[in-house]
LOBA-624154 format. One record per residue (C-alpha): residue number from 1; x, y, z; residue in three letters. Coordinates in steps of 0.1 Angstrom, whole numbers, always signed. Each point is the difference from the previous one (the first is absolute). Layout:
BEGIN
    i      u      v      w   aa
  NUM      X      Y      Z  Ala
...
***
This chain:
BEGIN
    i      u      v      w   aa
    1     +0     +0     +0  Met
    2    +15    +33    -10  Gly
    3     -9    +35    -11  Thr
    4    -16     +1    -35  Trp
    5     -7    +29    -23  Lys
    6    -22     +3    -31  Phe
    7    +19     +2    -32  Asp
    8    -13    +32    -18  Pro
    9    +12    -13    -34  Phe
   10    -19    -32     +4  His
   11    -33    +12    +14  Thr
   12    -31     +6    -22  Gln
   13    -34    +13     +9  Val
   14    -26     -6    -27  Glu
   15    -37     +4     -3  Phe
   16    -28     -8    -24  Ser
   17    -36    +10     -5  Ala
   18    -26     -7    -27  Lys
   19     -8    +25    -27  His
   20    -37     -1    -11  Leu
   21     -2    -35    +17  Gly
   22    +21    -14    -29  Met
   23    +36     +8     -2  Met
   24    +25     -1    +29  Thr
   25    +20    +31     +4  Val
   26    +33     -5    +18  Arg
   27    +24    +25    +15  Gly
   28    +27     +3    +26  His
   29    +17    +25    +23  Phe
   30    +37     +9     -7  Asn
   31     +9    +12    +35  Glu
   32     -5    -24    +29  Val
   33    +19     +0    +32  Thr
   34     -3    -27    +27  Ala
   35    +17     -8    +32  Phe
   36     -6    -20    +31  Gly
   37    +11    -29    +22  Glu
   38     -2    -32    -20  Ile
   39     +4    -34    +18  His
   40     -3    -27    -28  Pro
   41     +1    -28    +25  Glu
   42    -25    +16    +24  Leu
   43    -23    +21    -23  Pro
   44    -24     +8    +28  Glu
   45    +27    +22    +15  Arg
   46     +5    +19    -32  Ser
   47    -14    +34     -8  Lys
   48     +5    +24    -28  Phe
   49    -12    +32    -16  Glu
   50     -1    +11    -37  Ala
   51     -5    +35    -14  Thr
   52     -9     +6    -36  Ile
   53     +4    +33    -19  Asn
   54    -35     +4    -16  Thr
   55    +13    +23    -28  Ala
   56    +22    -29    -11  Ser
   57    -30    -19    -14  Ile
   58     +4    -13    -36  Arg
   59    -24    -18    -23  Thr
   60    +17     +5    -34  His
   61    -26    +27     -9  Asn
   62    +10    +36    +10  Glu
   63    -36    +13     -1  Gln
   64    -13    -28    +22  Arg
   65    +30     +6    +24  Asp
   66    -10    +37     +2  Lys
   67    -36    -10     +8  Asp
   68    +12    -25    +27  Leu
   69    +21    +28    +16  Arg
   70    -30    +24     +0  Ser
   71    -28     +5    +25  Ser
   72    -20    -28    -17  Asn
   73    +24    -25    +16  Phe
   74    +32     +5    +19  Leu
   75     +2    +38     +3  Glu
   76    +38     -1     +1  Val
   77     +4    +38     +7  Asp
   78    -20     -5    +32  Lys
   79    +11    -35     +9  Tyr
   80    +35     -7    -13  Pro
   81     +4    -34    +16  Thr
   82    -19    -31    +10  Met
   83    +12    -24    +27  Thr
   84     -4    -35    +12  Phe
   85     +9    -10    +36  Lys
   86     -1    -37    +10  Ser
   87    -18     -8    +32  Thr
   88     +0    -38     -1  Lys
   89    +18    -27    -19  Ile
   90    -12    -36     +1  Glu
   91    +14    -32    -15  His
   92    -27    -16    -22  Ala
   93    +18    -32     -7  Gly
   94    +29     -9    -23  Gly
   95    +14    +31    -16  Asp
   96    -32    +20     +5  Arg
   97     -7    +28    +24  Tyr
   98    -27    +26     +8  Arg
   99    +12    +35     +7  Val
  100    -26    +23    +15  Thr
  101     +6    +37     +2  Gly
  102    -13    +35     -4  Glu
  103     -1    +15    -35  Leu
  104     -3    +38     -1  Thr
  105    -10    +17    -33  Ile
  106    -12    +36     +0  Lys
  107     +0     +2    +38  Asp
  108    -24    -29     +2  Thr
  109    +14    -31    +19  Thr
  110    -16    -34     -4  Lys
  111    +11    -35    +10  Pro
  112    +13    -21    -29  Val
  113    +12    -36     -1  Thr
  114    +27    -11    -24  Leu
  115     +2    -36    -11  Gln
  116    +38     -6     -2  Val
  117    +21    -28    -15  Val
  118    +37     -5     +5  Lys
  119    +15     -5    -35  Tyr
  120    +35    -12    +11  Gly
  121    +33     +8    +16  Glu
  122    +34     +7    -15  Phe
  123    +34     +4    +17  Asn
  124    +28    +14    -20  Asp
  125    +31    +20    +12  Pro
  126     -4    +27    -27  Ser
  127    -38     +3     +2  Met
  128     -5     -8    +37  Gly
  129    -24    -23    +18  His
  130    -35     +8    -14  Arg
  131    -36    -13     +2  Ile
  132    -26     +7    -27  Gly
  133    -37     +5     +8  Tyr
  134    -32     +8    -18  Ala
  135    -32    +14    +15  Ala
  136    -34     +8    -13  Glu
  137    -33    +15    +12  Thr
  138    -30    +18    -13  Glu
  139    -13    +34    +12  Ile
  140    -31    +20     -9  Lys
  141    +13    +34    -11  Arg
  142    -32    +18    +12  Lys
  143     +9    -11    +35  Asp
  144    +30    +23     -3  Phe
  145    -18    +31    -13  Gly
  146     +4     -7    -38  Met
  147    -36     +4     -9  Arg
  148     +2     +5    -38  Phe
  149    -32    -16    -13  Asp
  150     -2     +9    -37  Met
  151    -20    -25    -21  Met
  152     -1     -6    -38  Leu
  153    -28    -21    -15  Asp
  154    -10    -12    +34  Gly
  155    +35    -12    +10  Lys
  156    +23    +16    +25  Phe
  157    +31    +13    -17  Ile
  158    +22    -10    +29  Val
  159     -8    -29    +24  Ser
  160     -3     +6    +37  Asn
  161    +21    -32     +6  Glu
  162    +38     +5     -3  Val
  163    +24    -29     +1  Gln
  164    +33     +6    +16  Ile
  165    +31    -22     -7  Asn
  166    +33     +4    +17  Ile
  167    +33    -18     -7  Glu
  168    +32     +7    +19  Gly
  169    +32    -13    +14  Glu
  170    +13     +6    +35  Ile
  171    +38     -1     +6  Val
  172    +18     -9    +32  Glu
  173    +19    +31    +12  Ala
  174    +37     -2     -4  Gln
  175     +7     +8    +36  Glu
  176    -20    -31    +10  Ala
  177    +21    -21    -24  Asn
  178    +33    +15    +13  Gln
  179    -10     -7    +36  Ala
  180     -6    -37     -9  Lys
  181    +34     -2    -17  Ala
  182    +19    +16    +30  Gly
***
């Protein structure tokens, strides 16, 4: 058991929502920072926090990105970040875990549970000792003050349900590795 940190170059936060109930629109956030105490062997003792720069949203469509940054959705000028703080981590069998925490978007905080799977572990002197995880959940955007409800031909332009998918690697801190060697 050592001190672990999130690798910012191997952390992705992606989301998807339905457009007109037909096509899935996907996007991601370019700027994510996460930190905490990670105990891979005793996950219930772990805790972490993540902060996302809301203006870093990208969907491969600049006009849609501008709309998502506007008051219709994230209001990035007023709310420059969203956060997640874990409150409970449970082993769910095998390589699966449930991470419950508080998600704050636009000054609204709601409990959210992430379904997490451990992808694997890798130990290399040049890359460090790392563990890969993936997590997913679904939120309702209206619960977080994103109340855009425009319809076209009887269909909502943007679904209320938003899928969130996260993949990332944690790396054992060098000071922990050096202490073991000494």
